[in-house]
N, C-alpha and C positions, 0 to 999 in steps of 0.2 A: 676584681679579683675572688672569687668563692674562698670561703673558711669553714673549718669544721663549726660544727656547733655540740655543745655539752651541754646536756641538759641538767645536768648539777649544778653550774653555775647558776640557774633561771630562779631569779628571786634572790640568791644570796648578797647579803649586805656588805659593799667591797668600801675599802676609805683607802685614799693614795694620797700619800703626801705629797708635792711637788708637781703635781699632776696638770699643770695649766699649758705646758708648752714639752717638746722632747719624747723622751721614754715615756715620761709620766703621763702626758698626753695621748698617746699611742695605747696605753694601757686602759685608761679612761673608755676610750672608745671601743677599744676591744670587750671589755668587762660587760660595758654597756649595752653592746651586738650580742651578747650570749643572753638578755635579759636580768642580768644583774643590777642592784640597788644601788649606784655608785655616788660614792662622795668623795671631794677631790678639796684639798687647800694648797694654797701659794700665796706668792707677794706678788705676783704679776696678774693684775685686775684685768687689765686690757685682752690678755691672752684668754684668761677663764672665760670673759665674756664671750669672745670669739668663739670659744669651745661649745658653750653652751648654748649658743645660737645655733650650732651645728648639731648639737645632740637634741636640742628642745627639752622635755620633761625628763630625760631617761638619767639626768646625775645633777647635782648638785654641787655648789661651790660655797666656798667662805674664806675670804682672807684670813690668813693666818704667817705669822713668822715664826719658825720652829724653834727659832733659838727662847721664843718665850715660851716656856714649857706652860704655865699656866693656861694660855692663850690655846695649847697644841690640847691639853686634856680637856679645855672646856670645848673647843672642836668634836672632839673625839665622842664627848658628853652628849652632844646635841645631836648627832649623827646615831649615836646609838637610841636615843629616844626617838629617834623618827624610825627606827627601823628594831620593832618590839624588843628593845633592850639591851640588844650585844651585834657585835661585828663579827662577820662570818672570817674575812678575808681582811688583814692588813698587810697593805705596799709600804713600805719605809723607801721610797725611792728619791726623798729631797736631797740635795747635795749640791756641794761648789767646788769643783775642782781648778778654782785658781791657780794659777801658776806663779812661783814665787822663787827669788835666789836667798837660798838659806842663809847668807850674811845680813840680811835684811829684816829675816824674821824676828818682832819681839814677844813678851808675854803676851800681849792684848791680840796680836796676829794668829798667834799659836791658839788661845782658848776660844777667839772667834770661828776658826776653821773647827773645832771639836764641838761646838756648840749647833753647829751644820751639819756636820758630816757625822757624828757618832752620836751627841748624848740624846737628839730627839727619840733616834730609833729605839735606844732602850726606854724611854718614858711612854713611848707611844706603846710598845711591847706590854708594858706594864699597866696601862690603863684599858686595854682590851682584855687582860687576861681575864678577870672576873666574870664578865660576859661570855667570852667563851666556855669557859669552864660550867656555868651553869646549862647550857646547852649542850654538852659534851663533847666540844672542841671545835677546832678550828684553824686557820692556816696565818701565820705569820712569813711575809717576804720582808726578809732584810737584805738591799742592793748593797753588793759589792763592788771590786772593780778587778780588771785584769793589771791595772796596773801594780799591783800587791806583787805577783806574781813576775810584770817585767823587771820591777825595781825600778820605775819611771824616776826621772831626773825631773828636777826643777818643779817639784810639788811633793816635797817630803814630809809637810803636813798634812797632804790629803791620803798620800799613799800608807802615813800612819793611821789615820782614823779607818780605813777599808781594811786594813789589814786588824783593827782592834773590832770593826765589826764581826768579821769571820769567826772571833774567838768568843765574842760576846754571844755568836746566835749558837755557836754549841753549848756555850755553859746557859743560855735560857732554856734550851734544847731537854737540857737535863732537868732542871729545876721546873718548869712547865710542862714536861712530858710525864712528870709523877702526878698530876692533878689527876684526881677521880673523875671517870664520869658518873653521870648518876646511874644508881642502880634501879635493876627494871621491875624488881621486884623485891618489897621489905626484908631488911635483915631479916627480922624473926620468923618471916615466912620461910625464907631463903634455907636459915637453920635447920628447922623443921622438917621441911621436904628434902632437902636434899640430905640430911645429916640422917633420917631413915631409909631413903633410898640408895643412896650410895654407901650406907652404913651395910644394908643389908646386902647387896652386891657383893662389897669387901669382904664380909664375913661367907658366902655362897659361894663365890668363883674368887673375885680378888682383882686378876690382871688388868693394868691400865687405872686402877682408883685412881691413884694420883694425879694421871693426865684428866680424868674426868673431871676431878677438884678444880684442876686450874683452868680449864675451858670455862666450867661453872662462873669460878671466882669472875673471870676477865667478860665474861658475856653478860652474866645476869648482875653481878656487884660492880661491875665500871672499875676493877680494880687493874692496875699495867699489868705485865705480865711478873716484874720483881717481885711486887707487892702480893699476886696471887699465888704464885712459890713459895714463899713466904708463910702466908696461912694453909698452903697444902700441905705442907712440912708438918705444920701443927695437928690439922686433923687427922693426919697419917698418923703422927707419934698417939692421939688417942686409942684410934683404932688399933694398934699395934700392943697397946698397954691393955686393951680389953681383952686379947685374941691371949697375953701372956698370962694373964691372970686363969682365962679358962683352961689351958694347958697347964699350969701350974696346977688347978683343982682335979685336974684330972691324972695328974703326975706323969706327962706326955713332953717334959720339955727336952730338946736334945741342946744341953747347956754349952757346951763344947761351940756346935754351929753359932748357937745363938749370940756368944760373947764374940767372936770372930765377926759376927754381922756386924755386930753394935759398933765395934771399934772403928770396921770399914765405911758404917752411915758416919759414925764422928768427925771422922778421915776425909770424908766427901764433903760433909757439911762445911768444914773448915776448908775445905783447898776451894769447895762452890761459892761460898758466902766472898771470899777474897777476890776471885775471878768477877763476880756480880759486882762488887765494888769498885773493882780497876777497870772494868770493858764494858759495864754498863750491861743494859737488856739483850743488844743485841747478840751477846753471848748466849744468853736462856735461850732467845728464839729458836738460833740453829737447832742449839741442841735439843731442845722441846719437840721441834719437829722432827730431829732426826732420830729420837725416842720414840716418837707417833707411828713415824714411818714402820722403825724395828718389829714394834709391836703388833701393829697392824699384819706387817708380814709372816710374823711368827704363827699368828692366828689364823692368817689363812692357810700358811703350809700344815698345821696340824689339823684344822679342819676337813682340808679339800685334798691334800697332798700326800700325805703320810699315811 
């Protein structure tokens, strides 16, 4: 059977837990077939050896019990060292869905289930974060299970762990997603270049300056959209303050209009900040794209259609 080829996976460093058999082994095979550098861990040495014989030197294996967090971190560190110091893709696959009766579960069994099905996913993600941040990003895949939606019986500890994986993944996305990407040009060069360029544009023409600042902060300084929007508000305030001083000197200030606009901006900043904090950057992204589209539509209308 022929499979699609994804050039973006060529040469990527992919680390998979529980990769010797089942779903994990299938992922090892398919990442290796895409030309990725695959490392996997497991406790089933026999299955891992058979998989390595099948794949040749396209994958590497290390025995590791994910309940041992120090051993897990050491395995990740060794793979990072072999792959230029970072992991591009982490797949947290290792799990055990052992069936059990509610009445027979004791503290030791419960803790053991969490130490297999939940705890390693967090610490593996924590371990690869720094390396991913250094190169501007990466992908962390935490495998959940349909048993959470099914509310499956006879495996309450497994269902609990997989439900927690879902919540943990959402929380990690918020924390890890705020990591800055490396800036493409030094901050002082960026400040001088775009301060003069966009400052001149804002004074000479004006429309869309905030949008240009936001795009520049994201693309050239590696900020996420939320921080880029915050930085844009600061530079826009500086620009507006300078404009106010010039109009004051010329005696050409429409005080009523200006005060009403100031009140509107304060209200908008208050509402916008709360929406961002409560709903995350997805809200900013949608709103930002809508504003860009409306700005372009207005410019096209005034330039070519009016």
